[in-house]
N, C-alpha and C positions, 0 to 999 in steps of 0.2 A: 402332460406328456413331456418326457425329457428327451435329451439329444440321443441317448442310447436307444430308446424305444423307436425314435424316428429313423435312426441309422439302420436298426435291425429290419424295420419294415421296408425301407428303401432297398436294402440288400436282397430281401425276400422277393420283391417285385422284379429286381434285376435278374435274379435266377430264373424266374418264370419267363421273362422276356428273352433270355438266352435260348431257352428251349423252343419257344414259339418262333423265334427268328430263324433258328436252324431249320425247323420244319418248313417254314415259308420260303426260305432261300433255296433249299435243296429239293423241295417237294418230296421229301422222304422222311420216314420215321425210323429208319435204320439206326440201331444202337440205342434206342429208347425203350425202356421197359414199360409196356402197357399196364402191367400189374402194379407197378409202383405208382403210376399215374391214377389208376383206379383207387388205390389206397389214399392218395392225397385228396382225390375228389370226395371220398367218404369223410376224410378229416374235416374238410371245410363245410360240407353239408351238415354234418352232425354238430359241429361247433357253433354254427351261426343259425341255429333254429330260431333264435330270438330276433332275427333280422327285421321282421315286420311288427314285432311287439315291443321291443325295447330300443329306445333311441338314446345314444350317448353323445355323439357328435357327428358332423358331416364327414369328417375325416374317417371316423370309425366305420360308418355305414358304407362309404365309398370303397374302403379296403375289403370289407366283407363281400360286397357285390363283385369286386374285381377278382378275388380269390376263387369264389364259387364259379363265376363265369369262365375264367381262364382254365380252370381244372376241367370243366365240362367240355370246353372247346378242344382241349388237348386230347381227352379220351375219344372224342368224336373223330378227330383227325387220324388218330392211330387205328381205330377199329372200323372206321367207315370210309372216310375220304381217301386215306392213303394206306388202306389195309393190305394192299399188295406188297408194300415195302416193309411192313411190320415183320420182324424176325421172331415169329412165335416159336420156332424150333429152338431158340436160345433162351427165351423168356419162360423158364420152366419151374421157377420157384413156387411152392404151394403156399398161397397167401392165407389159407385157412390156419396155418401154423402161427400166423401173426394175429389174425382176426379173433380167434377164439380166446387166447390168453388175455388180449386187451379187453374183450367184452366181459370176461369173468372178473378181471381185476377192477374194471370200472363199476361193477355191481357190488364188489366187496369193499373197495377203498375209494371213497368219494367224500365230498363235503356235505352232501345232502341227498336223501333218497327221493329226488324228483326226476321227472323225465328229462327235462332240460339239463339238469346238473349231471345225471348219469351219462347222457350223450356227450356233454362237454368234456367230462373226464375221459370217456372213451376216445374222443378225438385227440386229447393230449397224449394218451398212451400210444395210440396208433401212429401219430406223427413221428414219434421217436424211433419207430422201426420201419416206417413206410419206404425208406430208401433201400432196404435190404434186397428186394428183388432186383433193383437196378445194379447194385454191386455184384450180386450173384450172376446176373446176365453178362456183365463185363468180364468177370473172372472166367466164365464158361467159354466166352468167345475168344478170349486170349488177346483181345485188342481193344483199345479205347480211342475214340475220336477226340480231337482237341476241344470241340464244343462241350463234350461231356465233362472233361476236366474242369473247364470254366464253370459249368453248371454245378458240379459237386463242390467246388471251392466256394462259390457264391452261397449255396444252400448251407454248407457247413459254417460259413462266416455269419450267416443270419442267426443261427442258433447260438453261436459263441457270443455274439453281441447281445443277444437276449439274456444270456447268463450274467453279463456285466450289468445289464439293465436291472435284473432282479437284485443284484448286490447293491446297486445304487439306490433302489427304492427301499431296501431294508435299512440302509444307513440314513437316508434323508427322510423317508416317510414311515419308517418302522413297519413296513408292509412286506409280507412274504407269503408265498403259496408253495407248500412243500410238494404237492403233487406236480405242479408245473416245473419246479426246480429239479425234482427227481427225474422227470421225463426229459428235461433239457440236458441234464448231465448224461443220461443214457444215450441220447441222440448224438451228443458231441463225441462220446466215446466210440460209438458205432462209426462215425465219419472218420475219426482218427485211425481206428483199426482198419477201416476200409481202404484208406490210402496206403497203409502198410501192406495190405494183402495185394494191392494192385501194382506194387512196385515192379513185378516181373512182367507186367502186361505191355504189349507193344503199343506204341502211340501211333495212330493213323493220322498223319498230318492233313490229308485231304478228306473232308467230310464226304460221306457217301451220298451220291445224288441219284435221283430217279428221273433221268431225262432221256427221252427217246433218241436213239442214235440217228445222226444226220445221214442222209443218203450219200453214197460214195460219189465224190466229185470226179468228173472225167479229167484226165490230164490233158492240157492243151497240146502236148507233144504226141499223145497217143493217136495213131492213125485210125481213121474211121472208114468203114466199108461203104462206099457209095454205089448203089446199083446203077447199071448202065441205063440209058434211056429206054423206056418201055418196059422195064422190069421193076416190079414193086418190091416192097420189103417183106412180103409174106413168106411164111416158112416153106410153102410148096415151091415157089420160084427159086428160093435159095437152094433147096434140095436138088432141083433139076440142074442148077449150075454146078453143084458139087459133083454130080454124076458125070456131067460132060467134061469137067476139068480133069477127072481121074480116068486115064485110058484103061480100057479093059485088057486084061492079059489072059492068055490061055495056058493051061497046064502043059508040060512037056509030053505027056502021054496022049494028048488029044491031037497033036500034029500029024 
């Protein structure tokens, strides 16, 4: 493993940490595309089918478990735990428009016609476009929170660093993977175009929170009505006092 691979993985983990920290801190999933997170969960599940059959290194296995677990937790938080804060009316992108082409492409263009290899290829293609629903949601809402900017920058940087990693491996190890390189280039282009499309979007400095409103505090200067001795605070007694306090008047024609 080279320094570029390690830096890319570290940036990837940092991007996921930004997302989960936002949810934990604000107790809200506002601004997050649940559909994008479902696609990312599919990416990790289909890519790491060999988790319990192939051992490369402890580092490799830990990252696999981390990516699968965090993606599942994120989907759970959005659709179950904090589902009341999920903005489903803005997350309207049809993910089948991404799933079907990736599935067909993985069946046609792959390294080997085996189940694991086809699913691995599918995950590579899908990851390159999984952020599209998130960009669509931000564009539709017309605003973006500061955490989402950090998240997109971190995720885009992760793929850009991986491109450098592939160039490095080709020069040093004479190793390259055309499918991964193609998907990485497509993903980087999508992120770059996404930032250009979001130039006119308003930046929401304060992340949206889902906190219950605190009860109204009484002002120490506000006078309080204290019933006289023998009179309770019940509504009936108060009503009687109001009737007594207002003198009755007679109409002119009744005199």
